[in-house]
N, C-alpha and C positions, 0 to 999 in steps of 0.2 A: 563456583563462579556463576553469577547471574548473567544471562545472555539475552540479547534482542536480535531477532532475525528480521531483516528488512529486504523484501524482494524488490528487484529493480532499484537497487541501492547505489548504483554507480553514478547517477546524474540527477539533476533537477531536484524535485521534491524528495526523492529517495535519498540523495546525498545529504540534503539538509536534515532529514530525519535521522540518518546515521550519526551525524555530528552531534545533534541535540541529545540523542539517547546516550551517546558516549559521555557527554557532559553530565548526564544523570547517573553515571556510574556503571553502565552496562558494557559488557564485552560484546562487540558488534559483529554479527555474521552478515557480511555484505554479499547479497546474492546479485548475480548479473548473468546475462545470457552469452554475450559475445565480446563486449567492449572491455577487455581486461585493463587497458591503459587507463580508462576512466575510473574503473573500480579501484585501481591502485592509487589514483589521485584522491579518491574518497578515503582510502585507508591512511594515506599520508596526512590528510586533513584531520582525521581522528587522532593520530599520534601527535600532531602538532598541538592538540588540545589536552594532551596528557592521557588520552584514552588508549584502549586496546581493541583490536579487531582482527578479523581474518576473512579471506575471500572464500565464497562458497558458490562456484559457478554451476548453474543448471538451468534448463528451460522449464519454467513453471508449468507450461502446457503439456509437457511430456511426462505422463504419470510414472513410467518405468524409470526415467532419469531422476525424477524427484525421489522415488523410492530408494534408488541406488545411492545417490549423493547425500540427500538430506537424511533419509532413513539410516544410512550408514553412519553419518555424523552423530545422530542421536544414539545409536547403538554403541558407538565407540567413545562417547563422552557422557557416561551415565552420572558422573559427578558434577556435570554442568547442566543446569536446566535452562531451557528457552522459556523465559518468563513472559516475554513480549514478542508478539508476531505482528508485523506490519505488512499486510498484503498490498503492496504498492505497484507491482509490475503490471504494465498495461501497454497496449499499442492502439494507434488509430489508423484506420484505412478508410478515410472519408469518401463517400460517394452518394449521390442520390440513389434511392433504392431501384429506380428504373434501370440504372446502369450497373448496379452492384452485382458482382459475381459471387459464386459460392465460396471461393477462397477468401474474399474480403470479409464475407459474413463469418465464416468458420474461424479464420485466424484471430479475429478480434474477440469473439466469444470464448475461444479456447484459452487464450492467455488470461483474460480477466476472470471469467466464470469458472472454467475448469481449473485454472491456476489456483484460484481461491480454494477449491476443494482439495486439489492434490497436495498443496502445501499444508493447509490447516490440518488435514487428516494425519499428517506425520508428527505434529507437535501436540495435538489435542490431548492424547492419552496421558502424557506426562503431566500436563497442566491439571487434569482431572485428579490424578493420583496425588499430586502435591497440594491440591485444593487451592490453587492460585494460578491466575494467568490473565493476560491482557491481549485480546485480539482486536486489531484496528484495521479496518478495510478501507482502502482509498477508492472512493467512488467518483462521482462527478455531478455537477449541475445537469449534465446531459442525461444522467440516469433518473433525475427527479422530474424535470420538465420536458425532456426530449428536445433535441436540436436537429433541424433539417440537415440532411447530408450525413447524419450520424445514426441512422437506424440501427446499425450493428453495435456501435459503441453505447448508444442509449440502452439497447436491450441487454448488453453485457453488464453494464453498471446497475441497471434496475434489478437484474437478477441477483447481483451481489447484495444489494440493499435488502431484498426479500430474504436471502439466506442469512444475512446479519441478524435480522429480527427473529427469525426462527431459531437459529443456533443460540442466540442470547437466552432464550427461554429454556433451552435444553440443558444448559450448563451453569445457570445462575446459582443453583444450590451448592455447587462445588467451588464457588469463589472465583469463577472465570467470567470476565465481562467481555462482551462482543459489541463493538460500536463501529460506525462508519463516519468518514469525513468526506464531504462533497465540495471540493474546490470549484470555484468558477474560473475566471481567467487569471492564470498564474504565469509569471515570467519564467519560462523554462524552454528547453530545446523543443518540446512538443508544441509550443505555441509561437515559436520563432517566426513561422511563415505567415502568421495572422497579421492583419492590419491593426496594430495595437492602438494607434491614435483614434481610428474610427470606432473600434469596439470599446475602448475605455470611455468614450463619450456616452455609452449606454449604461455605464456603471455609476450608481449614485456617488461613489467615492472618487469617480473620475480617474481611475488608474487600475492597472493590473496589480494583483497581489504578488507577494514574494514567497519563494519556497520556505524561507525561515518562518514566515507567519503561519504557514501550515504546520511546520514542524513543532511550533510552540503548542498547538492544539493537540498534536499527537502525544507530546510529552505529558500533557495534563491527563489525557485519557489513559495513558499508560501508568500513571502514578497511583499510589494507594489512596490518595485524596479523592480519586474518581471511582471508588469502590462501589458506590450505590448508583452508578450510571451505567445502564446497559440497554442494548437494543435501540440505541439512538443514532440519528444521522445529523451530524453537525455541518451546517452550511458555512463555507468560507468564501464569500463571493462579493464582498463590498456592497451588499444590499441589492444586488442585481435581481435576486429571486428569493422570496421568503416563504 
């Protein structure tokens, strides 16, 4: 059975990606940290589309927990390969740096940057042995151009972009591609508190994007058709920044 692991898969972009990858024929491993009810809703949405999946709860920022849960799954399911990894888990704790405390800095970097390392490390060896794999990292417009009030988030996502480009070169000969997707303003829980009308006016397309539009790009980069694309960052921001 071919599997796709989506971290932060219970809501928003993660949920849309889970559903889209299920439609592409993958058994979905839905990772989440604490919101089991939302994760179960994602699983039900997958089943409604005729797909299959299972919940895989762990905190991506906790290396020991990732080793225990994800490493344990890999060890106990040697007949099932994780062909696609979507590193989507991330948090925002916005603040001007003048007021930002160490916890706000550390928490955001730990989930996005350390989380990328912790999770990817667990699935990479199998991809290399099978000489096939797709790793797609969810970054952000913030990691490309920087956004005020998001020094921590911008640093975390920029770090993942650098790691994407480096890892892509390390594993290309083994048929594993590593790419990143940088969404701009997308209609999710994470952007619910933003002034959508005011911010959409800054976007050439004059609207926020949808999680489904991001999921379509993930599905393409995860496909065999994208086999010669690696080390790239795809912007999905309605023309806000190129």
